[in-house]
C-alpha positions in Angstrom: 98.8 114.9 21.0 99.4 111.6 19.1 102.9 110.5 17.6 101.3 111.0 14.5 100.6 114.6 15.3 103.9 115.0 16.3 105.3 114.0 13.0 103.1 116.5 11.5 104.6 119.1 13.7 108.3 118.5 12.9 107.5 118.6 9.1 105.9 122.1 9.8 108.9 123.1 11.5 111.1 122.1 9.1 109.7 124.8 6.4 111.5 127.9 5.7 111.9 129.8 8.7 111.1 126.9 11.0 113.4 125.6 13.8 114.1 122.7 11.9 114.6 124.3 8.5 117.7 121.9 7.1 119.5 125.0 6.1 119.5 126.3 9.9 120.6 122.8 11.2 123.1 122.6 8.6 124.8 125.8 9.7 124.6 124.8 13.2 126.8 121.7 12.1 129.5 123.7 10.2 129.4 126.0 13.0 129.7 123.3 15.6 126.8 125.2 17.5 124.1 123.6 19.7 120.7 123.3 17.7 118.8 125.4 20.4 116.0 126.6 18.2 115.1 122.6 17.3 115.5 121.6 21.2 113.4 124.6 22.1 110.6 123.6 19.8 110.5 120.1 21.2 110.4 121.4 24.5 107.6 123.4 23.5 105.6 120.8 22.1 105.9 118.7 25.5 108.4 115.9 24.4 110.0 115.9 28.0 106.7 114.6 29.2 107.6 111.5 27.2 110.9 111.1 29.3 108.9 110.9 32.7 107.0 107.8 33.9 103.1 108.4 34.3 103.5 107.6 37.8 105.7 110.5 38.3 103.4 112.9 36.3 104.8 112.4 33.0 103.4 110.5 29.7 105.7 107.8 29.5 104.0 104.5 29.7 105.2 102.7 26.8 108.7 102.6 25.5 107.6 102.2 22.1 106.3 105.7 22.0 109.5 107.1 23.1 111.2 105.4 20.0 108.8 106.6 17.6 108.9 110.0 18.6 112.9 109.7 18.7 112.8 108.3 15.4 110.8 110.9 14.1 113.4 113.4 15.0 116.4 111.5 14.2 114.8 111.0 10.8 115.2 114.9 10.6 118.4 115.6 12.3 120.4 113.0 14.5 122.4 115.8 16.3 118.8 117.4 17.7 117.7 113.8 18.7 121.0 113.1 20.4 121.0 116.4 22.4 117.5 116.3 23.5 116.9 112.5 23.9 119.9 112.7 26.1 117.6 113.9 29.2 115.7 110.5 28.8 119.2 108.5 29.1 120.4 110.8 31.8 116.9 110.5 33.8 116.3 106.5 33.4 118.9 105.4 36.1 116.5 107.5 38.6 113.5 106.0 37.3 115.0 102.7 37.4 115.9 103.0 41.2 112.3 102.7 42.3 110.4 105.1 44.5 112.2 106.6 47.6 114.8 108.9 46.1 115.1 112.3 43.9 112.5 111.0 41.6 109.7 113.8 42.1 112.2 116.2 41.9 113.4 115.2 38.9 110.4 114.4 37.3 109.1 118.3 38.4 112.3 119.6 36.6 112.6 117.3 33.5 108.8 118.4 32.9 109.9 121.8 33.0 112.4 121.4 30.2 115.5 121.1 32.1 117.9 118.9 30.8 119.9 115.9 32.3 123.3 114.4 31.3 124.9 110.9 32.3 128.1 110.7 33.8 129.5 107.1 33.6 132.8 107.3 31.4 136.1 108.9 32.8 139.3 109.7 30.9 141.4 106.8 31.8 138.7 104.0 32.4 136.6 104.1 29.1 133.6 101.6 29.4 135.3 100.1 32.4 133.0 101.2 34.8 134.7 99.4 37.8 138.0 101.4 37.0 136.1 104.7 37.8 138.0 106.9 40.1 135.6 109.8 40.7 135.0 109.6 44.4 132.1 110.5 46.8 132.6 110.6 50.4 130.7 111.0 53.5 130.3 114.8 54.4 127.9 115.1 57.6 124.7 114.0 56.2 125.4 114.4 52.7 128.3 113.4 50.3 131.4 115.4 48.6 132.2 114.5 45.2 135.7 114.5 43.4 136.8 113.5 40.2 136.1 113.9 36.2 133.4 112.5 33.9 134.4 112.5 30.3 133.1 112.5 27.6 129.7 113.3 28.6 126.6 114.5 26.1 125.2 117.6 27.7 127.5 117.8 30.4 127.8 121.6 30.1 124.2 122.4 29.1 122.4 120.0 31.4 121.5 121.4 35.0 121.1 117.9 36.2 123.9 114.7 35.8 123.5 111.4 37.1 127.0 110.4 38.4 128.6 107.1 39.0 130.7 107.6 41.9 133.2 105.2 43.9 132.0 105.0 47.7 134.3 102.3 48.4 138.1 103.0 48.2 138.4 99.3 47.2 135.8 99.6 44.5 134.3 96.2 43.3 130.8 95.5 42.3 129.6 96.9 45.5 131.8 100.1 45.7 130.1 102.5 43.6 127.0 104.4 44.3 124.7 106.8 41.7 124.0 110.6 42.5 121.7 112.7 41.0 123.6 116.1 41.2 121.7 119.4 40.7 124.8 121.7 39.6 122.9 125.1 40.4 122.5 123.7 44.0 126.4 123.3 44.4 128.8 126.0 45.5 130.6 128.1 43.2 133.7 126.6 42.0 132.8 123.2 42.9 131.8 122.2 39.7 133.8 123.0 36.5 132.6 122.3 32.9 135.4 120.6 30.7 135.6 122.1 26.9 133.4 120.9 24.2 135.2 118.5 22.0 135.3 118.4 18.4 133.6 115.6 17.0 133.5 113.7 13.6 129.5 113.7 13.6 126.7 115.3 15.7 129.1 118.2 15.3 126.6 120.8 17.1 126.0 118.3 20.2 127.3 119.4 23.8 130.0 116.8 24.0 132.1 117.8 26.9 132.6 116.8 30.4 132.6 117.8 34.1 134.9 118.1 37.1 133.8 117.9 40.7 136.2 119.8 43.3 134.9 118.8 46.6 131.4 119.4 45.6 129.1 118.9 48.4 125.7 117.3 47.6 122.4 116.6 50.0 121.9 113.4 51.3 119.0 113.1 48.7 121.0 113.2 45.9 121.8 109.4 46.2 120.3 107.2 43.9 119.1 103.5 45.2 121.3 102.4 47.7 125.0 103.0 48.9 127.1 100.2 46.9 124.2 99.6 44.5 125.3 102.0 42.2 126.9 99.5 39.6 123.8 97.1 39.5 121.7 100.0 39.1 123.6 101.3 36.0 123.7 97.8 34.4 119.9 97.7 34.9 119.3 101.2 33.5 121.5 100.6 30.4 119.1 97.7 29.3 116.6 100.3 28.9 118.6 103.2 27.3 120.3 100.5 24.8 116.7 99.7 23.5 116.4 103.3 23.5 119.3 104.5 21.5 118.5 102.3 18.4 115.5 104.5 17.7 118.4 106.9 16.5 119.5 104.3 13.8 115.8 103.9 12.6 115.5 107.6 12.3 118.9 107.7 10.1 117.6 104.8 8.0 114.4 106.3 7.3 116.0 109.5 6.0 118.5 107.6 3.8 115.8 105.6 2.3 114.0 108.6 1.3 117.2 110.1 -0.2 117.8 106.8 -2.5 114.2 106.6 -3.5 114.5 110.1 -4.9 117.8 109.4 -6.7 116.5 106.3 -8.2 113.3 108.1 -9.2 115.6 111.0 -10.9 118.9 109.5 -11.9 119.1 108.2 -15.5 122.1 106.0 -16.6 123.1 105.0 -20.3 119.9 106.2 -21.2 117.6 104.6 -19.1 116.3 105.1 -15.4 119.0 103.9 -13.2 116.4 102.0 -11.0 115.9 99.9 -14.4 119.0 98.2 -13.6 118.7 95.0 -11.7 122.0 95.6 -9.6 120.4 99.0 -8.5 117.2 97.2 -7.5 119.1 94.4 -5.6 121.4 96.7 -3.5 118.3 99.0 -2.7 116.5 96.0 -1.7 118.8 95.0 0.5 119.2 98.3 2.3 115.4 98.2 2.5 115.5 94.6 4.3 118.3 95.9 6.3 116.1 98.5 7.7 113.3 96.4 8.1 115.1 93.7 10.1 116.4 96.5 12.3 112.6 97.6 13.0 111.7 94.2 13.7 114.1 93.6 16.2 114.0 97.1 17.8 110.2 96.9 18.4 110.4 93.4 19.6 113.0 95.1 22.1 110.7 97.7 23.0 107.9 95.5 23.8 110.2 93.0 25.7 111.0 95.8 28.3 107.5 95.7 29.5 106.7 92.1 28.9 110.0 90.2 29.7 112.1 92.4 31.5 113.8 89.6 33.4 115.5 89.0 29.7 116.2 92.3 28.8 119.9 92.1 29.6 120.2 89.6 26.6 117.5 91.3 24.3 119.2 94.7 24.8 122.6 93.3 24.4 121.6 91.6 21.0 119.7 94.9 19.8 122.3 97.5 20.7 124.9 95.5 19.0 122.9 94.5 15.7 120.7 97.3 15.0 123.3 100.2 14.4 125.2 97.6 12.7 122.3 96.7 10.3 121.5 100.5 9.6 125.7 101.5 9.2 125.6 98.7 6.7 122.4 100.0 4.8 124.2 103.4 4.7 127.1 102.2 3.0 124.9 100.3 0.4 123.1 103.4 -0.3 126.3 105.6 -0.5 127.4 103.2 -3.2 124.6 103.8 -5.2 125.0 107.6 -4.8 128.3 107.6 -5.9 129.9 111.2 -5.6 126.6 112.4 -4.1 127.4 110.7 -1.2 130.5 112.4 -0.5 129.6 116.0 -1.7 127.7 118.4 0.7 126.4 121.3 -1.4 124.3 119.1 -4.0 120.7 119.7 -3.7 118.5 117.1 -2.4 121.6 114.9 -1.6 124.0 116.7 0.4 122.7 115.9 3.5 123.4 112.3 3.0 127.2 112.7 4.2 125.9 114.3 7.5 123.6 111.3 8.1 126.4 108.9 7.7 128.8 111.0 9.8 126.5 111.6 12.7 125.1 107.8 12.7 128.5 106.5 13.7 128.0 107.4 17.1 125.2 105.4 17.5 127.2 102.2 17.9 129.4 103.8 20.8 126.5 105.1 23.0 125.7 103.3 26.3 128.0 100.6 25.4 129.8 99.9 22.3 129.0 97.1 19.5 132.2 95.3 21.2 130.7 95.9 24.7 127.5 94.4 24.1 128.6 91.5 21.9 131.2 90.6 24.6 128.3 90.7 27.6 126.3 88.5 25.1 129.4 86.3 24.6 129.7 85.7 28.0 126.2 84.7 28.7 125.8 82.2 26.0 126.6 79.0 28.3 123.4 80.1 30.1 121.2 80.8 27.1 121.5 77.2 25.4 118.2 75.7 25.3 119.4 72.2 26.4 121.4 73.3 29.1 118.2 72.8 31.4 114.6 73.6 31.5 113.6 77.3 31.8 110.3 78.2 33.0 108.1 80.0 30.4 108.7 83.5 30.7 105.0 84.3 30.2 103.1 84.8 26.8 105.0 83.6 24.0 106.4 86.6 21.9 103.9 86.3 19.2 101.2 87.5 21.6 102.7 90.2 22.9 104.0 91.5 19.6 100.3 92.0 18.5 100.0 96.0 17.2 96.9 96.1 19.3 98.5 94.4 22.6 98.4 96.3 25.6 101.9 96.1 27.0 102.4 95.4 30.8 103.1 98.5 32.7 106.9 99.5 32.6 108.6 98.1 35.9 112.3 98.4 36.0 112.5 96.6 39.2 111.8 93.5 37.4 115.1 94.0 35.8 117.8 91.7 36.4 121.4 91.8 35.8 121.7 88.3 34.2 119.2 86.6 32.4 118.8 82.9 32.5 117.1 82.5 29.4 116.1 83.8 26.2 112.1 82.8 25.2 112.4 84.9 22.1 114.9 82.6 20.0 114.1 79.9 22.5 110.6 79.9 20.9 111.9 79.9 17.1 111.4 76.0 16.8 107.7 76.3 17.7 107.1 79.2 15.8 108.6 77.7 12.6 106.4 74.9 13.0 103.3 76.8 13.7 104.1 79.0 10.9 105.0 76.1 8.0 101.7 75.8 6.6 100.7 79.4 6.1 103.8 81.2 5.4 103.9 82.5 1.8 105.6 80.6 -1.1 109.3 80.4 -0.5 109.3 81.6 3.1 108.9 78.7 4.9 112.2 77.3 3.4 113.8 80.4 4.5 112.4 79.5 8.0 113.7 76.2 8.1 117.1 76.7 7.1 117.3 79.5 9.7 116.1 76.7 12.2 118.9 74.3 10.9 121.4 77.2 11.6 120.2 77.8 15.0 120.8 74.0 15.8 124.0 74.3 14.4 124.9 77.3 16.6 123.6 75.6 19.8 125.2 72.3 19.2 128.6 75.0 19.1 127.5 76.6 22.3 127.2 73.3 24.1 131.1 73.3 23.7 131.7 76.6 25.4 131.9 76.5 29.5 131.6 79.7 31.8 134.8 81.9 31.6 136.1 84.9 33.4 137.6 88.0 31.5 137.5 88.9 28.1 135.6 86.6 25.9 137.5 84.6 22.9 137.3 85.2 19.5 135.3 82.0 18.9 132.8 83.0 21.6 132.7 86.4 19.8 131.7 84.9 16.6 129.2 82.6 18.4 127.6 85.9 19.8 127.3 87.6 16.5 125.6 84.3 15.0 123.2 84.4 18.0 122.4 88.0 17.1 121.2 87.2 13.5 119.4 83.9 14.7 117.7 86.1 17.5 116.8 88.7 14.8 115.3 86.1 12.7 113.2 84.7 15.3 111.9 88.3 16.2 111.0 88.8 12.3 108.7 85.5 12.7 107.3 86.2 15.7 106.3 90.0 14.6 104.8 88.5 11.4 102.7 85.5 13.3 101.5 88.5 15.8 100.1 90.7 13.2 98.0 88.4 10.5 96.1 91.7 9.9 98.6 93.4 8.0 99.5 90.3 5.7 97.6 91.8 2.7 99.2 95.1 3.0 102.0 97.4 2.0 105.4 95.9 2.7 103.6 92.8 4.4 101.8 91.8 1.1 102.9 88.4 0.1 105.4 87.9 3.0 108.0 90.5 1.0 109.4 91.9 4.2 109.4 88.9 5.9 111.7 87.2 3.3 114.0 89.8 2.9 114.8 89.7 6.4 115.1 85.9 6.7 117.4 86.0 3.3 119.6 88.6 5.1 119.7 86.8 8.6 121.0 83.5 6.5 123.5 85.8 4.6 124.7 86.9 8.0 124.8 83.3 9.3 127.0 82.3 6.1 124.1 80.7 4.2 123.8 81.9 0.6 120.0 81.4 -0.1 119.5 81.0 -3.9 116.3 83.2 -3.8 118.1 86.2 -2.2 118.5 88.2 -5.4 115.0 87.7 -6.6 113.9 88.8 -2.9 115.8 91.8 -2.8 115.0 92.9 -6.1 111.4 92.6 -5.3 111.7 94.9 -2.1 114.1 97.4 -4.2 111.2 97.7 -6.8 108.5 98.1 -4.0 110.5 101.1 -2.8 109.9 103.0 -5.9 106.0 102.6 -5.7 103.7 104.7 -3.9 104.0 102.3 -0.9 107.6 103.0 -0.9 107.0 106.5 0.5 107.1 105.0 4.1 109.4 102.1 4.9 107.9 100.7 8.1 106.0 97.7 9.9 103.8 99.1 12.3 102.5 102.5 13.2 103.7 105.3 11.3 107.3 106.0 10.7 108.7 109.3 10.2 107.5 110.8 6.9 110.8 112.6 6.0 111.4 114.8 2.8 115.0 114.4 1.7 
């Protein structure tokens, strides 16, 4: 069954009496109860197969497919997407370890619908993985685990949990190992579930924790090598961060549908609200944020296949920027909705407050915005193009971003902890030169100003030396500017890669590209005079029949408000 057919199934489940019926999901949210019916429907459809690589019997061949599926679910209900999609995040470290571990065992259970959790954080350590105190000590041929992981999504409901444990009392980069624990195979009383935590958003999700009390696990629970846990986690996070942002895209889909309906219905001062230039411009800015987020997210999903050695940079940029873009989009839409953004019982609009609450968790998952931006800041001295020549990573981005391109097989063993280059942003100059003669009116000048801004950033990075410890405020600001430049390069590469779309929908006359570049320039502190007209145009397009789906490639989720 295709991802398009999946969207149709979700639509069918959303009708009265279905597992995704809005009133049912709202009731779960208010009662803080798990959306079991919706998750069971996804199991029945076969979504878990997309969490398992094809080499282990699943259907995970393209990361962009997982993206589309989770985006479709999140566009209906974020809590369901978080609750079900967590199995992919929990299992990813096992797939990333390569053959020789518990891959076949886990694949069999995931395909059967068993949930998997990922235990990384601890009460007193937060995102500082080196500060983890949960220990694993030798116990005959196996291991014995003691300590807590908290908070953990699906810690209570998941049968399996991937656990990062300290195997060397001294700790350090080689002092941790990863284990896949089958809770049903542990002795009674050796695994305890910590209470579900009340949360601001995704209230029905199983956000709890787990405690191991001298829990004995067999030798085959070890994933990867002894002492290799931290490196394995850092590589896996690159895949999960790219996947997480599908949740943001889904939230953006849903909110744009709401504002489209609102602008079509609402009258102010005797005329449609959509007639007000300010309303159209604000809406257009929200649309541009969604399209730029999609351009970056799609680029990152393809990069996982084509340039995995650079994914440490690509994933950090993506995870820091995409949730930020969509959170800003929600703020803009909330301003237009006014009181309806705050009220929960208004037909057609009562769900917006839940979207806004739920989406806030995405920026926290698998490394917060600050964590990802600081990782990028620490890498900046290595990324400066003028530092030293970097061998081409393969095909340029505008080749592997073609919609009909068959991406290379996903090979986690090609992931690296530290990228030495960035071929996407590094290719900006050549891309702008290549496109300058063919870009729609006005877009070429936006691209030229982006190139100027990147040159300025490059010069600033030249003054940054390698440091240890927390990055400076100046380095963090440079990292943020790097994210905007990267996003602009990704949008240009996507445009260059797909000329077959240039006369259709959001692509016509370069409307989406101009909106994304104007947004990027504003993020860089440049105020392009044509921005208002560009956003006004995008806002107007949302109200046409083409505005029924805001997306660039494939088929974004069609979601009733």
